[in-house]
NUGU-39534 format. One record per residue (C-alpha): residue in three letters; x, y, z. Coordinates in pm, 1 decimal. Layout:
! NUGU-39534
{'ALA', {X, Y, Z}}
...
This chain:
! NUGU-39534
{'MET', {50.9, -2333.7, 8179.9}}
{'ARG', {-196.7, -2063.5, 8281.8}}
{'ASN', {-468.2, -1912.7, 8066.3}}
{'ARG', {-701.3, -1627.0, 8143.1}}
{'GLY', {-1029.3, -1757.1, 8277.0}}
{'GLY', {-865.2, -2067.0, 8426.7}}
{'GLY', {-987.9, -1984.8, 8775.5}}
{'ALA', {-1345.1, -2093.2, 8704.6}}
{'ALA', {-1236.7, -2425.3, 8561.9}}
{'ALA', {-999.9, -2481.3, 8851.1}}
{'ARG', {-1274.8, -2413.7, 9104.7}}
{'ALA', {-1504.0, -2653.3, 8922.1}}
{'ALA', {-1230.5, -2915.7, 8925.1}}
{'ASP', {-1181.9, -2874.0, 9299.8}}
{'GLY', {-1553.2, -2916.0, 9357.7}}
{'ASN', {-1577.8, -3223.6, 9135.9}}
{'PRO', {-1234.2, -3344.8, 9024.1}}
{'LEU', {-1365.3, -3625.8, 8803.2}}
{'GLN', {-1654.5, -3486.2, 8606.8}}
{'MET', {-1841.6, -3164.2, 8530.7}}
{'PRO', {-2115.0, -3092.0, 8274.9}}
{'LEU', {-2066.3, -2853.2, 7986.2}}
{'TRP', {-2115.2, -2510.1, 8133.1}}
{'ALA', {-2263.1, -2334.4, 7831.0}}
{'PRO', {-2635.1, -2434.3, 7822.5}}
{'GLN', {-2677.8, -2313.1, 7466.6}}
{'ASP', {-2399.8, -2542.8, 7347.5}}
{'ALA', {-2461.3, -2842.9, 7571.4}}
{'SER', {-2567.7, -3170.7, 7413.1}}
{'PRO', {-2700.5, -3478.9, 7593.1}}
{'GLY', {-2419.8, -3715.8, 7684.2}}
{'TRP', {-2144.9, -3452.2, 7665.8}}
{'HIS', {-1917.6, -3409.5, 7968.2}}
{'VAL', {-1595.6, -3232.5, 8057.1}}
{'ARG', {-1343.2, -3395.7, 8289.4}}
{'ILE', {-1055.6, -3212.1, 8457.0}}
{'SER', {-748.2, -3436.9, 8463.7}}
{'ARG', {-430.4, -3341.9, 8645.1}}
{'ARG', {-242.6, -3593.6, 8428.4}}
{'ALA', {-357.8, -3441.7, 8100.4}}
{'ARG', {-106.7, -3231.9, 7907.7}}
{'ARG', {-342.6, -3108.6, 7635.8}}
{'LEU', {-709.8, -3083.0, 7552.6}}
{'SER', {-853.6, -3401.9, 7405.2}}
{'MET', {-1192.0, -3546.8, 7315.5}}
{'ARG', {-1314.4, -3906.5, 7329.1}}
{'VAL', {-1634.6, -4080.6, 7222.9}}
{'PHE', {-1738.2, -4381.8, 7430.1}}
{'PRO', {-1966.4, -4676.9, 7353.9}}
{'GLY', {-2325.3, -4560.4, 7366.7}}
{'GLY', {-2228.7, -4225.1, 7216.3}}
{'ARG', {-2114.6, -4039.2, 7529.5}}
{'VAL', {-1863.8, -3763.0, 7449.0}}
{'GLU', {-1597.9, -3661.3, 7700.3}}
{'VAL', {-1366.3, -3361.0, 7680.8}}
{'VAL', {-1048.4, -3403.3, 7890.1}}
{'VAL', {-898.6, -3078.5, 8016.6}}
{'PRO', {-563.6, -3011.3, 8189.7}}
{'PRO', {-583.3, -2793.4, 8504.2}}
{'GLY', {-556.4, -2420.6, 8442.2}}
{'ILE', {-713.3, -2414.8, 8096.4}}
{'GLY', {-965.8, -2133.8, 8072.1}}
{'ILE', {-1328.5, -2180.7, 7977.4}}
{'PRO', {-1301.6, -1976.2, 7652.9}}
{'ALA', {-1019.4, -2202.4, 7531.2}}
{'ILE', {-1222.5, -2514.2, 7609.0}}
{'GLU', {-1529.5, -2376.0, 7432.4}}
{'ARG', {-1319.8, -2300.2, 7121.9}}
{'PHE', {-1181.0, -2655.0, 7131.3}}
{'VAL', {-1531.6, -2802.5, 7158.1}}
{'ALA', {-1654.2, -2586.1, 6870.3}}
{'ARG', {-1367.7, -2701.8, 6644.8}}
{'HIS', {-1430.6, -3070.7, 6709.3}}
{'ARG', {-1808.0, -3079.1, 6759.7}}
{'ASP', {-1890.0, -3207.5, 6409.6}}
{'TRP', {-1640.7, -3492.5, 6441.5}}
{'ALA', {-1765.3, -3587.3, 6788.6}}
{'GLU', {-2130.5, -3585.8, 6691.0}}
{'ARG', {-2057.1, -3798.4, 6383.9}}
{'ARG', {-1860.5, -4050.0, 6592.4}}
{'SER', {-2132.7, -4048.9, 6858.3}}
{'ARG', {-2394.1, -4144.6, 6597.4}}
{'GLU', {-2162.8, -4417.4, 6463.8}}
{'PHE', {-2115.5, -4563.7, 6811.4}}
{'LEU', {-2489.5, -4569.7, 6868.6}}
{'LEU', {-2534.7, -4765.3, 6545.6}}
{'LEU', {-2249.1, -5002.7, 6623.8}}
{'ALA', {-2364.1, -5076.0, 6977.8}}
{'PRO', {-2721.5, -4954.9, 7031.6}}
{'HIS', {-2742.7, -5118.6, 7374.5}}
{'ALA', {-2404.0, -5006.5, 7500.6}}
{'ALA', {-2550.5, -4703.5, 7675.8}}
{'ALA', {-2735.2, -4923.8, 7928.0}}
{'ARG', {-2585.0, -4891.2, 8274.3}}
{'ARG', {-2807.0, -5172.6, 8397.8}}
{'PRO', {-2703.4, -5432.5, 8140.5}}
{'GLU', {-2911.2, -5735.7, 8053.3}}
{'THR', {-2596.9, -5923.3, 7951.1}}
{'VAL', {-2223.4, -5905.2, 8020.6}}
{'GLU', {-1968.8, -6043.4, 7775.7}}
{'LEU', {-1594.5, -6078.7, 7834.5}}
{'ALA', {-1431.4, -6140.0, 7497.7}}
{'LEU', {-1096.7, -6229.5, 7653.8}}
{'LEU', {-1258.4, -6530.6, 7821.9}}
{'ASP', {-1508.1, -6600.9, 7543.2}}
{'ARG', {-1783.0, -6594.9, 7807.1}}
{'ARG', {-2124.1, -6434.3, 7818.4}}
{'TRP', {-2368.6, -6403.5, 8107.7}}
{'THR', {-2731.4, -6304.1, 8142.1}}
{'VAL', {-2768.1, -6057.9, 8429.8}}
{'ALA', {-3032.2, -6108.5, 8698.8}}
{'TYR', {-3092.7, -5832.6, 8954.3}}
{'GLU', {-3186.9, -5923.7, 9309.7}}
{'ALA', {-3254.2, -5713.7, 9618.9}}
{'ALA', {-3014.2, -5778.6, 9906.1}}
{'ARG', {-2880.1, -5585.0, 10203.0}}
{'ARG', {-2525.2, -5701.6, 10140.8}}
{'GLY', {-2431.4, -5632.8, 9782.4}}
{'GLY', {-2227.8, -5848.8, 9551.8}}
{'VAL', {-2215.3, -6028.5, 9217.8}}
{'HIS', {-2243.0, -6405.4, 9200.7}}
{'ASP', {-2174.5, -6630.1, 8902.3}}
{'ASP', {-2402.0, -6927.9, 8959.1}}
{'GLY', {-2224.5, -7137.7, 8698.0}}
{'SER', {-2523.9, -7162.9, 8466.8}}
{'GLY', {-2449.9, -6854.6, 8260.6}}
{'VAL', {-2637.7, -6620.6, 8494.9}}
{'LEU', {-2468.5, -6334.5, 8677.8}}
{'ARG', {-2668.8, -6243.7, 8987.9}}
{'VAL', {-2625.8, -5880.6, 9089.8}}
{'ARG', {-2737.8, -5848.0, 9450.0}}
{'ILE', {-2763.1, -5489.1, 9572.2}}
{'ALA', {-2979.7, -5286.9, 9808.3}}
{'GLU', {-3057.6, -5015.2, 9554.9}}
{'HIS', {-3092.9, -5085.2, 9184.5}}
{'THR', {-2965.7, -4747.4, 9070.6}}
{'ASP', {-2717.9, -4708.4, 8784.3}}
{'ARG', {-2447.0, -4609.0, 9030.8}}
{'HIS', {-2494.4, -4911.0, 9256.5}}
{'VAL', {-2517.7, -5151.8, 8963.1}}
{'SER', {-2198.9, -5011.3, 8811.7}}
{'ALA', {-2011.5, -5027.5, 9143.4}}
{'ALA', {-2108.4, -5391.3, 9200.1}}
{'LEU', {-2015.6, -5499.9, 8848.5}}
{'LEU', {-1682.8, -5313.6, 8864.3}}
{'ARG', {-1585.7, -5491.2, 9187.3}}
{'TRP', {-1663.6, -5822.9, 9020.0}}
{'LEU', {-1477.9, -5729.3, 8701.2}}
{'GLY', {-1175.4, -5608.5, 8896.9}}
{'GLY', {-1138.5, -5939.8, 9076.2}}
{'ILE', {-1155.4, -6140.8, 8754.5}}
{'ALA', {-924.3, -5901.7, 8567.9}}
{'ALA', {-655.6, -5901.5, 8838.4}}
{'ALA', {-632.5, -6280.6, 8833.7}}
{'GLU', {-672.3, -6336.4, 8459.3}}
{'LEU', {-448.6, -6056.6, 8333.4}}
{'GLY', {-187.8, -6134.8, 8597.2}}
{'GLN', {-169.0, -6501.0, 8494.0}}
{'ARG', {-146.5, -6415.4, 8126.0}}
{'LEU', {124.5, -6154.4, 8182.4}}
{'ASP', {328.9, -6397.3, 8393.1}}
{'ALA', {303.1, -6667.9, 8127.6}}
{'LEU', {395.7, -6430.0, 7845.8}}
{'SER', {687.0, -6287.1, 8043.8}}
{'GLY', {829.6, -6638.0, 8076.9}}
{'GLU', {767.2, -6714.6, 7709.7}}
{'LEU', {943.0, -6397.8, 7589.8}}
{'GLY', {1218.9, -6411.7, 7850.5}}
{'ILE', {1147.0, -6053.3, 7958.8}}
{'GLY', {1081.8, -5996.2, 8326.6}}
{'TYR', {894.0, -5722.8, 8510.0}}
{'ALA', {868.7, -5612.3, 8870.9}}
{'ARG', {493.9, -5603.9, 8936.4}}
{'MET', {156.8, -5553.6, 8773.8}}
{'HIS', {-97.2, -5284.0, 8858.8}}
{'LEU', {-459.1, -5304.8, 8750.4}}
{'ARG', {-620.5, -4977.6, 8646.8}}
{'ARG', {-945.1, -4849.2, 8497.9}}
{'GLN', {-834.7, -4573.6, 8261.5}}
{'ARG', {-1029.5, -4391.9, 7994.3}}
{'THR', {-747.3, -4332.6, 7749.7}}
{'ARG', {-468.8, -4587.7, 7801.5}}
{'TRP', {-467.1, -4965.0, 7767.1}}
{'GLY', {-138.1, -5013.7, 7948.2}}
{'SER', {194.3, -4867.0, 8046.7}}
{'CYS', {537.3, -4968.8, 8172.8}}
{'SER', {740.8, -4766.7, 8422.0}}
{'ALA', {1118.1, -4741.1, 8442.4}}
{'ALA', {1097.3, -4934.3, 8769.7}}
{'GLY', {942.8, -5231.2, 8588.9}}
{'THR', {580.2, -5186.1, 8691.7}}
{'ILE', {337.4, -5280.6, 8415.8}}
{'SER', {-8.7, -5125.8, 8443.1}}
{'LEU', {-295.4, -5292.3, 8260.7}}
{'ASN', {-643.9, -5156.9, 8203.0}}
{'MET', {-922.0, -5387.1, 8324.6}}
{'CYS', {-1109.1, -5293.0, 8003.7}}
{'LEU', {-878.3, -5539.3, 7828.1}}
{'MET', {-1124.7, -5803.4, 7948.2}}
{'PHE', {-1356.2, -5686.8, 7667.2}}
{'GLN', {-1093.4, -5743.1, 7395.0}}
{'ARG', {-996.1, -6053.5, 7195.6}}
{'PRO', {-712.2, -6270.5, 7335.7}}
{'ALA', {-483.5, -6188.4, 7040.8}}
{'VAL', {-527.1, -5816.1, 7100.9}}
{'VAL', {-456.4, -5850.5, 7474.0}}
{'ARG', {-147.7, -6059.6, 7402.6}}
{'TYR', {-19.2, -5787.7, 7168.0}}
{'LEU', {-73.7, -5517.6, 7430.7}}
{'MET', {121.3, -5721.8, 7684.7}}
{'ILE', {402.8, -5777.4, 7433.9}}
{'HIS', {401.8, -5401.8, 7371.2}}
{'GLU', {450.8, -5325.1, 7739.9}}
{'LEU', {701.3, -5602.5, 7809.3}}
{'CYS', {918.1, -5480.1, 7519.9}}
{'HIS', {941.4, -5147.0, 7700.4}}
{'ARG', {1147.4, -5331.9, 7961.4}}
{'ARG', {1419.8, -5344.5, 7694.1}}
{'HIS', {1353.0, -5008.8, 7527.5}}
{'MET', {1174.8, -4730.6, 7717.9}}
{'ASN', {1081.8, -4556.5, 7394.7}}
{'HIS', {920.6, -4620.0, 7056.4}}
{'SER', {1240.9, -4629.2, 6856.1}}
{'ASP', {1302.7, -4845.5, 6550.1}}
{'ARG', {1480.9, -5098.6, 6773.2}}
{'TYR', {1176.3, -5113.4, 6998.8}}
{'TRP', {936.0, -5187.4, 6711.0}}
{'GLN', {1176.0, -5445.3, 6569.3}}
{'LEU', {1163.3, -5624.5, 6903.2}}
{'VAL', {783.4, -5609.3, 6908.0}}
{'GLU', {769.6, -5746.8, 6553.4}}
{'SER', {1002.3, -6033.0, 6642.1}}
{'PHE', {742.2, -6151.5, 6893.4}}
{'GLU', {428.8, -6046.2, 6701.2}}
{'PRO', {467.1, -6000.2, 6323.9}}
{'GLY', {103.1, -5893.9, 6291.5}}
{'TRP', {127.8, -5616.0, 6547.6}}
{'ARG', {12.0, -5341.1, 6309.6}}
{'ALA', {-332.9, -5491.2, 6255.2}}
{'LEU', {-366.5, -5571.4, 6625.9}}
{'ASP', {-260.7, -5219.0, 6719.5}}
{'ALA', {-527.8, -5076.0, 6488.0}}
{'GLU', {-787.6, -5307.7, 6641.3}}
{'LEU', {-687.9, -5204.0, 6991.8}}
{'LEU', {-721.8, -4838.8, 6897.1}}
{'LYS', {-1087.7, -4906.7, 6819.6}}
{'GLY', {-1130.9, -5135.1, 7117.8}}
{'TRP', {-1313.5, -4875.0, 7326.3}}
{'ARG', {-1630.8, -4945.6, 7131.4}}
{'HIS', {-1646.9, -5284.2, 7304.0}}
{'VAL', {-1632.4, -5136.4, 7655.8}}
{'PRO', {-1985.0, -5111.3, 7802.4}}
{'ALA', {-2113.6, -4788.2, 7951.8}}
{'TRP', {-2134.7, -4921.2, 8309.0}}
{'VAL', {-1752.7, -4935.7, 8323.4}}
{'PHE', {-1734.6, -4555.0, 8310.8}}
{'PRO', {-2053.5, -4426.6, 8473.9}}
{'ALA', {-2120.0, -4057.8, 8419.2}}
């Protein structure tokens, strides 16, 4: 799909394919960003913990069309941004004082230490030692994400294996991802992708998401038969699905650095 004016957005995407600021200074608000996504099929807007607003744009969409979209949804986004700030006033910190993984029911106090070779160490006493050469937001986020990825790959993989055996539904492999809009997916080849942000959700919610994806191994759609299968394994799926929809509010800002 090509719109007039798409060239400027495309050039901006080539220069910075992940993130670009709002280009209209008179309309820009703090914490608002536009991201060009080659996987996106339509314009969308998300509000993240801490109040950051992100507009996701498919390639080729012109700047006038994006500005009209922002204008239509600005009131909603600003209201949600204020709500997120009230719900999680400390979520905007990209150098967190604490880290909590709801899936494991564990919470750490974070201690920052200078070190040439970076890394994150759990000393077993409830303290997470972040050792990095530069204590910038970017370096802190990168170190914590490497640590989170290692824990998530092992924990989510074990839980998916156990649930697959319990349900009697197999899968080919698991991929760990860090996505902004999807909690999981299942391919026709049997690959189940799980978002590492599931580590910030309750065990019951994560179990439901895994049931959701495993059931796609039987039905690659959302037909009535698919939902009947989901309900046979999880009768309370509706409430869990609604909770998962709001689960982004529990994801700290350092997971998606600007």
